[in-house]
Residue frames as a rotation matrix with the C-alpha (Angstrom) as fourth column:
MET 1
-0.330 -0.062 0.942 208.97
-0.504 -0.832 -0.231 -37.98
0.798 -0.551 0.244 -66.03
PRO 2
-0.978 -0.058 -0.200 208.49
0.134 0.562 -0.816 -39.06
0.159 -0.825 -0.542 -62.43
ALA 3
-0.051 0.996 -0.080 204.98
0.477 0.094 0.874 -39.77
0.877 0.006 -0.480 -61.24
PHE 4
0.478 0.355 0.804 203.47
-0.410 -0.719 0.561 -38.00
0.777 -0.598 -0.198 -58.24
ASP 5
0.991 -0.055 -0.121 204.68
0.131 0.529 0.838 -40.59
0.018 -0.847 0.532 -55.71
GLU 6
0.260 -0.963 0.078 208.27
0.955 0.244 -0.170 -40.37
0.144 0.118 0.982 -56.93
ARG 7
-0.092 -0.256 0.962 208.23
0.300 -0.929 -0.218 -36.57
0.949 0.269 0.162 -57.18
LEU 8
0.756 0.435 0.490 206.84
-0.324 -0.402 0.857 -36.19
0.569 -0.806 -0.163 -53.65
LYS 9
0.855 -0.477 -0.203 209.44
0.487 0.602 0.633 -38.50
-0.180 -0.640 0.747 -52.18
GLU 10
0.021 -0.872 0.489 212.21
0.902 -0.195 -0.386 -36.71
0.432 0.449 0.782 -54.10
LEU 11
0.119 0.097 0.988 211.07
-0.051 -0.993 0.104 -33.28
0.992 -0.063 -0.113 -52.89
ARG 12
0.946 0.286 0.154 210.72
-0.173 0.044 0.984 -34.47
0.275 -0.957 0.091 -49.31
LYS 13
0.627 -0.766 -0.142 214.18
0.753 0.549 0.361 -35.99
-0.199 -0.334 0.922 -49.23
THR 14
-0.039 -0.630 0.776 215.76
0.706 -0.567 -0.424 -33.00
0.707 0.531 0.467 -51.00
HIS 15
0.240 0.230 0.943 214.36
-0.361 -0.881 0.307 -30.80
0.901 -0.414 -0.128 -48.24
GLY 16
-0.721 -0.676 -0.150 215.68
-0.164 0.376 -0.912 -33.18
0.673 -0.633 -0.382 -45.57
LEU 17
-0.227 0.755 0.615 212.26
-0.970 -0.230 -0.076 -34.02
0.084 -0.614 0.784 -44.17
THR 18
-0.953 0.136 0.271 210.84
0.071 0.969 -0.236 -37.18
-0.295 -0.206 -0.933 -42.71
GLN 19
-0.522 0.844 0.124 207.32
0.449 0.149 0.881 -38.18
0.725 0.516 -0.457 -43.65
LYS 20
0.114 0.556 -0.823 206.18
0.993 -0.074 0.088 -37.12
-0.012 -0.828 -0.561 -40.18
GLN 21
-0.526 -0.378 -0.762 207.81
0.426 -0.893 0.149 -33.69
-0.736 -0.246 0.631 -40.51
LEU 22
-0.973 0.198 0.115 206.22
0.030 -0.384 0.923 -33.13
0.227 0.902 0.368 -43.92
ALA 23
-0.210 0.949 -0.233 202.83
0.749 0.310 0.586 -34.19
0.628 -0.052 -0.776 -42.57
THR 24
0.011 0.166 -0.986 203.14
0.894 -0.442 -0.065 -31.74
-0.447 -0.881 -0.154 -39.67
GLU 25
-0.763 -0.433 -0.480 204.27
0.209 -0.868 0.451 -28.87
-0.612 0.244 0.753 -41.89
THR 26
-0.910 0.401 -0.101 201.40
-0.212 -0.242 0.947 -29.36
0.355 0.883 0.306 -44.35
ASN 27
-0.420 0.766 0.487 198.65
-0.808 -0.071 -0.585 -30.34
-0.413 -0.639 0.649 -41.90
LEU 28
0.216 0.408 -0.887 198.37
-0.698 0.700 0.152 -33.79
0.683 0.586 0.436 -43.45
SER 29
0.831 0.040 0.555 198.49
-0.452 0.630 0.632 -37.12
-0.325 -0.776 0.541 -41.68
GLU 30
-0.248 -0.964 0.097 201.72
-0.783 0.258 0.566 -39.09
-0.571 0.064 -0.819 -41.61
ARG 31
-0.234 0.256 0.938 199.80
0.282 0.941 -0.186 -42.11
-0.930 0.221 -0.292 -42.90
GLY 32
0.819 0.566 -0.092 198.51
0.123 -0.330 -0.936 -39.97
-0.560 0.756 -0.340 -45.78
VAL 33
0.391 -0.769 -0.506 202.03
-0.885 -0.464 0.021 -38.96
-0.251 0.439 -0.862 -46.79
GLN 34
-0.497 -0.563 0.660 203.13
-0.410 0.823 0.393 -42.60
-0.765 -0.076 -0.640 -46.56
ASN 35
0.150 0.668 0.729 200.23
0.446 0.613 -0.653 -43.72
-0.883 0.422 -0.206 -48.73
TYR 36
0.862 0.104 -0.497 200.98
-0.329 -0.631 -0.702 -41.03
-0.386 0.769 -0.510 -51.33
GLU 37
0.040 -0.969 -0.246 204.61
-0.945 -0.117 0.305 -42.11
-0.324 0.220 -0.920 -51.56
ILE 38
-0.750 -0.281 0.599 203.73
-0.146 0.953 0.265 -45.77
-0.646 0.111 -0.756 -52.12
SER 39
-0.796 0.463 -0.390 200.88
-0.523 -0.202 0.828 -44.94
0.305 0.863 0.403 -54.52
LYS 40
-0.806 0.561 -0.187 198.31
0.588 0.723 -0.363 -46.50
-0.068 -0.403 -0.913 -52.23
ARG 41
0.322 0.899 -0.295 196.22
0.791 -0.427 -0.438 -43.32
-0.520 -0.093 -0.849 -52.34
LYS 42
-0.352 -0.307 0.884 196.04
0.741 -0.668 0.063 -40.18
0.571 0.678 0.463 -54.42
PRO 43
-0.793 0.004 -0.609 195.77
0.478 -0.615 -0.627 -36.84
-0.377 -0.788 0.486 -52.64
GLU 44
0.364 0.926 0.103 192.70
0.892 -0.315 -0.325 -34.68
-0.268 0.210 -0.940 -52.74
TYR 45
0.453 -0.084 0.888 192.78
0.577 -0.731 -0.363 -31.23
0.680 0.677 -0.283 -54.29
ASP 46
0.902 -0.056 0.429 193.46
-0.318 -0.757 0.571 -29.36
0.292 -0.652 -0.700 -51.02
SER 47
0.693 -0.682 0.235 196.31
0.182 0.481 0.858 -31.70
-0.698 -0.552 0.457 -50.14
LEU 48
0.301 -0.564 0.769 197.92
0.952 0.134 -0.274 -31.24
0.052 0.815 0.578 -53.55
ILE 49
0.606 -0.022 0.795 197.77
0.160 -0.976 -0.150 -27.48
0.779 0.218 -0.588 -53.14
ALA 50
0.936 -0.254 0.245 199.25
-0.307 -0.244 0.920 -27.68
-0.174 -0.936 -0.307 -49.64
LEU 51
0.480 -0.789 0.384 202.16
0.578 0.614 0.538 -29.78
-0.660 -0.037 0.750 -50.89
ALA 52
0.269 -0.349 0.898 202.82
0.872 -0.308 -0.381 -27.61
0.409 0.885 0.221 -53.95
ASP 53
0.782 0.063 0.620 202.70
-0.115 -0.963 0.243 -24.47
0.612 -0.262 -0.746 -51.81
TYR 54
0.878 -0.464 0.119 204.99
-0.058 0.145 0.988 -25.95
-0.476 -0.874 0.101 -49.19
PHE 55
0.151 -0.860 0.487 207.63
0.731 0.429 0.531 -26.95
-0.666 0.276 0.693 -51.75
ASP 56
0.156 0.008 -0.988 206.96
-0.315 -0.947 -0.058 -23.81
-0.936 0.321 -0.145 -53.84
VAL 57
-0.915 -0.357 0.190 206.46
0.032 0.403 0.915 -25.80
-0.403 0.843 -0.357 -57.05
SER 58
-0.451 0.780 -0.435 203.71
-0.880 -0.306 0.364 -25.90
0.151 0.547 0.824 -59.65
LEU 59
0.266 0.639 0.722 200.97
-0.627 0.683 -0.373 -28.50
-0.732 -0.354 0.582 -59.44
ASP 60
0.863 0.021 -0.504 202.02
-0.459 0.448 -0.767 -29.79
0.209 0.894 0.396 -62.87
TYR 61
-0.143 -0.983 -0.114 205.54
-0.704 0.182 -0.686 -30.38
0.695 -0.018 -0.719 -61.58
LEU 62
-0.404 0.013 0.915 204.30
-0.858 0.341 -0.384 -32.07
-0.317 -0.940 -0.127 -58.42
VAL 63
0.454 0.689 0.564 202.10
-0.422 0.724 -0.545 -34.52
-0.785 0.010 0.620 -60.32
GLY 64
-0.254 -0.714 0.652 204.72
0.256 0.601 0.757 -35.25
-0.933 0.360 0.031 -62.97
ARG 65
0.641 0.564 0.520 203.20
0.656 -0.050 -0.753 -33.33
-0.399 0.824 -0.402 -65.89
SER 66
0.885 -0.404 0.233 206.11
-0.197 -0.776 -0.599 -30.92
0.423 0.484 -0.766 -66.18
SER 67
0.330 -0.850 -0.411 209.85
0.844 0.461 -0.275 -31.09
0.423 -0.256 0.869 -65.68
SER 68
-0.528 -0.476 0.703 209.96
0.186 -0.873 -0.452 -27.45
0.828 -0.108 0.550 -64.59
PRO 69
-0.366 0.381 -0.849 209.12
0.929 0.204 -0.309 -26.67
0.056 -0.902 -0.428 -60.96
GLU 70
-0.996 -0.090 0.004 208.45
0.090 -0.996 -0.026 -23.01
0.007 -0.026 1.000 -61.81
ARG 71
-0.175 0.969 -0.175 205.05
0.790 0.031 -0.612 -21.66
-0.588 -0.245 -0.771 -60.86
LEU 72
-0.336 0.154 0.929 203.30
0.733 -0.577 0.360 -19.31
0.592 0.802 0.081 -63.24
PRO 73
-0.997 -0.071 -0.011 202.58
0.064 -0.807 -0.588 -15.82
0.032 -0.587 0.809 -61.94
């Protein structure tokens, strides 16, 4: 299964976003998004939630622990 960095990049590209656009939409820094995608840094809890909420996927999917993007009710 893809790791967080790969999954984030895949989701971003699937949604047709640049790193800057994703950063703006999620209130993260562009540098932060860049660092996440190259595995230079790991996101904090609030950032993970913001990304999962934005893409409407589960945290497990986002971090590569599940192949299903479905969120539990």
